[in-house]
N, C-alpha and C positions, 0 to 999 in steps of 0.2 A: 808248403807255402801257406801261411796262415792268412785269415781274412782281416785281422786287426791291422789298422794302419793303411790297408790297401783299398778296402771297400769305401766307396764314396759315402760320407755321412748323410743321414736323412733327418727330417724333422723329428722322427720318432727317437733317434739317437740323442738329439738335442733335448727333447722333452724328458727323456729318461735321466740324462745327466743333470739337467737343471731342476728336476723335480716338479715339473709343471705338465699341463696337458698339451697334446699336439695342437689343439686349436689356439691355445695361448701362444705357442711358438709361432704359429702362422700369423697371428695378429701382430706379434712383436716384430718379426722379421719383415713383414710387409707394410709396417708403419701404420697399422690400423688401430683405432681406439678399442678398448675392451680389456686392456691389461695395465697394471700400475707401472710407473716409471722404473721402480725398483726391479720388477719382473722383466721389463723390457731390457734393462741394462744387463741383468743376469743372463738372459737368453742370448743377447748379442755377444757377451763375453764367452759363453760356452760354445756358441757357433764358431767363434774365431779360434778357440782352442782346438776344436775338432776339424777345422779346415773346411767348414761347410761353404759352398758357393750357392748364391740365391737362385740362379736359373741358367738355362742354356744360353740365353741372350747375354747374361752378364759374363759367362765364361768365354763367350765369343769375343766380347769387348776386351777382356783381359788377355786374350790370346791363348786361353786354355782349352776352349771348346773347338769342336770340329765342324759343327753345323751339319752333321751327318748321322744317320741312323742305319744300322746294319741289319741285313736280312739274309740268312743262309738257308738253303734248301737242300736237304740230303735225300734226293729222290732220283730215280732213273731219268736222265735228261730227256729221253724220247717220249716220256709220258706227259711232259709239261706243256707242250705247245697246244695241246687240245683240252687242257684241264680248265674249264670255265671258272671253277671255284677260286683258283689262285689268281686268275686274271682279274676277277672282281674284287678279291681281297686286297690285292696290291693297288688297284684303282682307288679303293677307299682309304688305304694307308697314305698314298701319295697326295690325295686331296687334302688331308689334314696337315701333313708335313709341309705342303706348299704354303699354307697359311702362315707358317713361321719361317719360311724360306730355308727349310731343312732339306738336305738331299737324302737319297736312299741308295745305299751301297749294297748291291745284290750279288750273291755268289752261290754257285751250285757246288755242293760237296759230294764226295763219293759215298761217304757213310758218316755215322755219328762221330767216330774218332777223328775223322778229317774235319768235321764241323767244329769239334772242340778245339782242334789245332788252329782253325781260323779265328775263333774267339780269342785265344791266347795271343795270336799274332796281332790282331786288331787292338787288343788292350795294350800290349807292349809298345806298339807304334802310335798309340793315341789316334787311331784311325776313325773311331766312332764314339759318339756320346752315349749310346745305348743300343740295344738290339731287340728285335722282334723274333720270337722263337716259335716255330710251327711243328706240327706232327709230334706231339709229346709221346714218348715211349712208356711202356709199362715199367721197365727198369731204366730210368733216364739219368745219365750222368751230367746232363747239361745244367740243370738248376743249381746243383751243388758247385759246379765249376764257376758259373756266373756269380753266385753268391760270394765265392772265394775271391774272385777277381774284383768284385765290387763294380761290375758292369751292370748298370740299370737294365732291366729286361722285363718284357711282357710275354708270357707264355700264352699262345693262341690255341684254344681247343683242349686245354688241360682241365683238371678238376682242382678244387680248392686244396692247397698244400700248406700245412702249418709248419713244415720243416724248413721252408725257405721264405721267411717273413719279408725279405727285401725284394721279392719278385712279385709282380702283379700277374693275375690270371684273367683271361677273358674266355668264357666257355659257353657252349650250347649243350643242352641236355639231349645227347644222342639216344639215351635209353628211352626217353619219352617219345621221341620221334619214331624209333623202331617199334615201340609198343603200339603206337597209333596205326602204323602200316599193317602190322600183324592183326590187330583188332579188326580193321576194315576187311582185310582178305578173308579172315575167319568168318566174318559176318556174311561174306559173299559165297561161303561154302567151301573155301579152299582148305584142304587138309594136308596136302603135300606141297611144301614151300621150300625153295632153295634161295639162300642169301648168297649172292656172288659178291664177296667182300673185297676190300682193298688190301693194302699191305699188312701182313701179320706183324704183331708187336707194337703197332700204333695204338695209343690209348683209346682213341675213338673207335677203331676197328674192333678192339677187344670188348668195349662197352656194347657195341651193336651185336656182336656175336653172343655175348652173355645174356643180353636182353631177349634175343630171339629164342635162346634155349629156355630161359625162364618162362617166357610167354607160352612156348610150346608145351612145357611140362604142366603149366597151370591149366591148359586146355586138354591135356591128355593126347597131344599130337606126337606121334612117333616118327613120322616121315618128314622131319624138318631139319635142315642142316645149313651150315655156312661153309663156303669154299673160298679161300683167300687167293688173291691175284696181285699183279703189279699195277693195277688200275688201267692198263692199256686196252684199247679196242681189240687187239689180237687175242689177249688172254680172256677178255670178256666173251668173245665169240667162241673160243675154243671150249671154255667151261660150259657155255650154253649148249653147244652141240653134244658135249659129253653127257650132260644130265638129261637132255631131252631124248637121247637115244637109249635110255634105260628101259627095261621091260615095263616098269610103272613110273613114268616120268612125272616130274612136278607139274602142278596145275598153276603155280604162281612163282614168279622170280622177282627178287628184290636186288637191285644193283646198287653198288656203293658210289657210282657216279653216272652222269648222263652219257658219257662216251661209251662206256661198257653197255649201257642199256640200249643205245641205238645199234651198236654192233650185235647185241643179243637178238634184237628184233630181226635184223638182217639174217642172222644164222638160223633163227627159228623158221623164217619164211623159206629159206633154202631147203629146209628139211620138210617143207610142206605143212608146217604148223601155222595156224591162224591165230593172230593176236587181236582180241582177247578170247576168241571162241575156244581155242585149245589151251592157251596159256596166257595168264595175265602178267603184266609187267609193271613194276614200280621203279622209278629212278630216284636215287638219293642225290639231291642237287637238281634244281630246276634251272633251265636256261633256254635261250632261243632254240637250241638244238632239239629240245623236247617238243617244240611246236613246228619243227621243219620235217619231222619224220611222220610217216603214216603207219598206223594210227598215232595221233598225238599222245605223248607219254604222260601218264599219271606220275606225279613227282612230289617228293618231300621238299617243300619250298622254304627258303629263308633269304633274308637280305644280306648277301655276302659282302656287298659294298659297305653296308653299315657295320658289319662285323669288323672290317678293316679299319673303318673310321674310329670305332670304339677302341680297338687295340692301340691305334696311334695316339688317341687322346690320353689313354692311360699311361703310355710311355712318356708323353710330354709332362704329365703330372709328376711322374717320378723324376724326370730331369729338372723340374722346377723345385725339387726337394720335398714334394708331397709324399704322403704315406702310400705304401703298397696296398692294393685292394684286389678283391675277387669280384669280377663283374660277370653277371650271367645275361646272355642275350636271349631273345625269344626262342622258344622251342620250334623246330621246323614243323610246318603243318602240311598235311597231305592235301594236295590239289588234284582232284580226280578229273581225268580226261578220258580218252577213248581206249587206253590200253589195259584197263581193268574192267572185269565183268564177272558174272556168276561162274562158279566152277562147272 
């Protein structure tokens, strides 16, 4: 299945075919001054040849649009109800979509092949105008598929990708966040650090693991490692018990979400370990949960609602025929509370 003829044309396609800049295309199609009448006519002629449609609103009026955005999540269903990041992310997405009276079609998939099947079905049935893609993988088949289908998409949490120029990316620098946490724990005297990570194969999990290894090597630390989990409180607690029962247990633990961190504190307390006197704890993702447990959790904080808003705005830009972009949101910053202290 080739992409030509199926992918929805963008302003970049029109600019290339008409031999003008993307800004000139934008001026011409939106009826703004700044281009000659000859250029304006040529742009409109090329846009018509390519079958370009000006916006989601226009496609709705012509009966072609669905007024719906798709969001598929391929994660264990049992881990979602307690994941504050996704609740806040969806909240931000919905806030922006509501401004344009767009709906959000949400579906849970068993795995990535199942998610790809959902995209093919949605595209064939004209169910959605575009999709928001989460949890980028290290070897991810989804961007190529979406490019092939011509389904406008924003990848949330990926990194810049030149191979798929029609997909936008919104990302946070996990590497810098992890480096700041390791730097602070090292300054507090911690030399044995365990990172209780999320799902293996996710791009952001791999970035965090790689950064931890790099930071440890840079400082000559040999007792630093990452252990992957399914993000659940059960696995967070189980891994915590396992590493704290070692002959030389870690003095600091970094968890990839707040739920595992809270479960980890409970597990440590059951083993008679005091936080932070015996072991320091840092949560990746800040939430109300971090301030409901004793001691209050130090956490890598970011505005997850704004993350969702940014992703939704970028998708609306694509649906309006604008260019694909890579947008970087602020680096998560370490908010120190009571769960970290000197080794």
